[in-house]
C-alpha positions in Angstrom: -57.2 3.3 37.1 -59.6 5.1 39.4 -61.8 2.8 41.5 -65.1 4.1 42.9 -67.6 2.2 45.0 -71.1 3.6 45.5 -73.2 2.7 48.4 -76.2 3.8 50.6 -77.4 3.2 54.1 -80.8 2.1 52.8 -82.4 1.1 49.6 -84.7 3.3 47.5 -82.5 6.4 47.4 -81.6 6.0 43.6 -78.1 4.6 44.1 -78.1 2.2 41.1 -79.8 4.7 38.7 -77.2 7.2 39.7 -74.1 5.0 39.2 -75.5 3.8 35.8 -75.8 7.4 34.7 -72.4 8.3 36.0 -70.9 5.4 34.0 -72.7 6.6 30.9 -71.5 10.2 31.4 -67.9 9.0 31.8 -68.3 7.1 28.6 -69.5 10.2 26.8 -66.4 12.0 28.0 -64.2 9.3 26.4 -63.4 7.1 29.4 -63.4 3.4 29.3 -65.5 2.2 32.2 -66.1 -1.2 33.8 -69.3 -1.2 35.9 -69.5 -4.1 38.3 -73.0 -4.9 39.7 -71.9 -5.9 43.2 -75.4 -5.8 44.6 -75.0 -9.5 44.7 -78.3 -11.5 44.8 -80.4 -8.4 44.1 -78.8 -7.1 40.9 -80.5 -4.6 38.6 -77.9 -2.6 36.8 -78.8 -4.5 33.6 -82.4 -3.5 33.9 -81.6 0.2 34.2 -79.1 -0.1 31.4 -81.7 -1.7 29.1 -79.6 -4.8 28.4 -80.3 -8.5 28.9 -77.5 -10.6 30.5 -76.4 -13.7 28.5 -75.0 -15.1 31.7 -74.2 -14.0 35.3 -71.6 -14.4 38.0 -73.4 -17.5 39.3 -72.4 -19.3 36.1 -68.8 -18.0 36.3 -68.4 -19.4 39.8 -69.9 -22.8 38.7 -67.5 -23.0 35.7 -70.3 -22.9 33.1 -69.2 -19.6 31.6 -66.1 -17.5 31.2 -65.9 -13.8 32.1 -66.0 -12.9 28.4 -69.3 -14.8 28.1 -70.7 -12.6 30.9 -69.5 -9.1 30.1 -72.1 -6.9 28.3 -71.6 -3.8 26.2 -73.5 -0.8 27.6 -73.5 2.7 26.4 -70.4 3.9 24.5 -67.3 3.4 26.6 -69.1 1.3 29.2 -68.7 -2.5 29.9 -71.1 -4.1 32.4 -70.4 -7.1 34.6 -73.9 -8.3 35.7 -74.4 -10.2 38.8 -77.5 -12.3 39.5 -80.9 -11.5 40.9 -82.6 -13.7 43.5 -79.5 -15.9 44.0 -79.0 -16.2 47.7 -75.6 -17.9 47.3 -74.2 -14.7 45.8 -74.9 -12.6 48.9 -71.9 -13.9 50.7 -68.9 -14.5 48.4 -66.3 -16.9 49.6 -62.5 -16.3 49.3 -62.5 -18.9 46.5 -65.2 -17.0 44.6 -63.4 -13.7 45.0 -60.2 -15.3 43.7 -62.1 -16.8 40.7 -63.4 -13.3 39.8 -60.1 -11.6 40.5 -58.2 -14.0 38.2 -60.8 -13.7 35.4 -60.7 -9.9 35.5 -56.9 -9.8 35.6 -56.8 -11.9 32.5 -59.0 -9.5 30.5 -57.2 -7.9 27.7 -59.1 -4.7 28.0 -57.8 -1.3 29.3 -60.2 0.5 31.6 -59.8 4.0 33.0 -62.5 3.7 35.7 -63.8 0.8 37.7 -67.3 1.5 39.2 -68.7 -0.9 41.8 -72.4 -0.7 42.6 -72.7 -2.3 46.1 -75.8 -3.2 47.9 -77.5 -1.0 50.5 -76.9 -1.6 54.3 -74.0 -3.1 56.2 -73.9 -6.7 54.9 -70.6 -8.5 54.4 -70.3 -7.9 50.6 -71.2 -4.2 51.0 -68.5 -3.6 53.6 -65.9 -5.6 51.8 -66.3 -4.0 48.4 -66.5 -0.5 49.8 -63.4 -0.9 52.0 -61.4 -2.2 49.0 -62.2 0.8 46.8 -60.1 3.9 46.5 -63.1 6.3 46.9 -66.5 5.6 48.5 -69.5 7.5 47.2 -72.4 7.5 49.7 -75.8 8.3 48.3 -78.7 9.6 50.4 -81.7 11.7 50.0 -83.4 14.3 52.3 -85.6 11.7 54.1 -84.7 11.4 57.8 -84.3 7.6 57.6 -82.0 7.9 54.6 -79.9 10.5 56.4 -79.6 8.3 59.5 -78.7 5.3 57.5 -76.1 7.2 55.4 -74.4 8.2 58.7 -74.6 4.6 59.9 -72.8 3.2 56.8 -70.1 5.9 57.1 -69.7 5.1 60.8 -69.3 1.3 60.3 -66.9 1.7 57.4 -64.8 4.2 59.3 -64.7 2.3 62.6 -64.6 -1.3 61.5 -63.1 -1.2 58.0 -60.6 1.6 58.1 -62.2 3.8 55.4 -61.3 7.4 55.9 -62.5 9.3 52.8 -66.2 9.5 51.8 -67.9 11.6 49.1 -71.6 12.3 49.8 -74.2 12.7 47.0 -77.6 13.9 48.0 -80.2 12.7 45.6 -83.7 14.0 44.8 -83.4 17.4 46.4 -85.8 20.3 45.9 -82.9 22.8 45.8 -79.1 23.0 46.1 -79.5 24.4 49.6 -81.4 21.3 50.7 -78.4 19.2 49.6 -76.1 21.3 51.6 -78.3 21.0 54.7 -78.3 17.2 54.5 -74.5 17.3 54.2 -74.3 19.6 57.2 -76.5 17.3 59.3 -74.4 14.3 58.6 -71.0 16.0 59.2 -72.2 17.7 62.4 -73.1 14.3 63.8 -69.9 12.8 62.5 -67.8 15.5 64.1 -69.5 14.9 67.4 -69.4 11.1 67.5 -66.4 10.2 65.4 -63.9 12.9 66.3 -61.6 10.2 67.6 -61.1 8.7 64.2 -57.9 10.2 62.7 -58.1 11.4 59.1 -61.8 11.0 58.7 -63.0 13.2 55.8 -66.6 13.4 54.5 -66.6 15.5 51.4 -69.7 16.9 49.6 -69.6 15.8 46.0 -72.9 17.4 45.1 -76.6 17.0 44.6 -79.1 15.8 42.0 -82.3 17.7 41.7 -85.7 16.1 42.0 -86.8 15.6 38.4 -89.8 13.6 36.9 -87.5 12.6 34.0 -85.6 10.3 36.4 -88.6 7.9 36.9 -89.6 8.4 33.2 -86.2 7.2 32.1 -86.4 4.1 34.3 -89.8 3.2 32.8 -88.4 3.8 29.4 -85.3 1.6 30.2 -83.2 4.5 29.0 -80.5 6.2 31.0 -81.3 9.8 32.0 -78.1 11.3 30.5 -78.9 9.5 27.2 -82.6 9.9 26.9 -83.0 13.3 28.7 -79.6 14.9 28.4 -80.8 18.5 29.1 -83.0 17.6 32.1 -82.2 19.2 35.4 -81.1 15.9 37.0 -79.0 15.0 34.0 -77.1 18.3 34.2 -76.5 17.7 37.9 -75.0 14.3 37.0 -72.7 16.1 34.5 -71.5 18.3 37.4 -70.9 15.3 39.7 -68.8 13.6 37.0 -66.8 16.7 36.4 -66.0 17.0 40.1 -65.1 13.3 40.3 -62.7 13.7 37.5 -61.2 16.8 39.0 -60.7 15.1 42.3 -59.1 12.0 40.7 -56.7 14.3 38.8 -55.6 15.8 42.0 -55.2 12.4 43.8 -52.5 9.8 43.1 -54.1 6.5 42.2 -53.3 3.9 44.9 -53.2 0.9 42.6 -54.7 -1.0 39.8 -57.5 -3.6 39.6 -55.3 -6.3 41.1 -54.5 -4.0 44.0 -58.3 -3.6 44.5 -58.8 -7.4 44.7 -56.0 -7.9 47.1 -57.5 -5.3 49.4 -60.8 -7.0 49.1 -59.3 -10.3 50.2 -57.6 -8.6 53.1 -60.8 -7.4 54.6 -61.5 -8.8 58.1 -65.0 -10.0 57.1 -63.8 -11.6 53.9 
C-alpha cells in the first residue's frame, strides 16, 4: 500500500480540492483508494465529494458508531472516512483515540492500494503527526508570497522536528508551467541555504495545476473536476500529477502497510 499525506502551510491554496480529485483519478485508473479526512475539526472532504456523512469520527470515538457505519462510498474506487466539522475535541487526538481508529481500520476486510490523508493546514499537532507517519508528503502551495513562505515553513518544521526527509511539491493555480517551476526554485533555494545541515533532505517537484475557472465551478456544482470537467486544463494537470505519483511509487519500495503507518503515528514525539 502506498501512503500519501497532503498538507499546506496555509489554508486557501486548494489542498482539499486537489486531494479529492487525485483520489478520483486514481479510482478511474483502477486503484482502490481510502481517503481519510484528517483535517480534524474543520473537515470538508465530504462537501467537495458531494456526499453526506451518516456519522463521523466523533461518534466512533464515543462508541456510538462502528467504522463501517462511518465509511462512505465516493467516486468509483474511492472510499471516504469523514471527520467532523466544528468539533474542537477532534483537533488534538489522544493516543487512545488513535488506537481506536487504528484498530478499527485494521479490522476492515477491504483491500486498498492507496491511502490518502488530507491533513489540515499549518503546524498543529495533528498536522505534524499525520504527515510524519506517511511514506510520502505532498506539499501544496500557490504563487502567492505568503503561501510560498508558509510552504517552506511546514517543510522546515517537518524536516527539523519530525524527521521527514522527502517532500513532493505541487504548485496550484499557476498561470503557466514556468510559474510553477519558479515557485519550486524559490523554495528549494531557501531550503538549500537554511537547511543544508539536514542529511538526506529532498524536495522534489511533482508538478503544477493551471489556473482554471472550472475548478471553482466544480466546487459550486459539488462535482469533482476530473469527473465533471475531465478535459479542462486543470483536470489534465491532475492526470499528469497522478501519473507521476504512480511512476514514483513504482520505483520506490513501500515501507509498510496501514498498520505500519499507525505505529509510526503513535511514535511521533508530539503524539
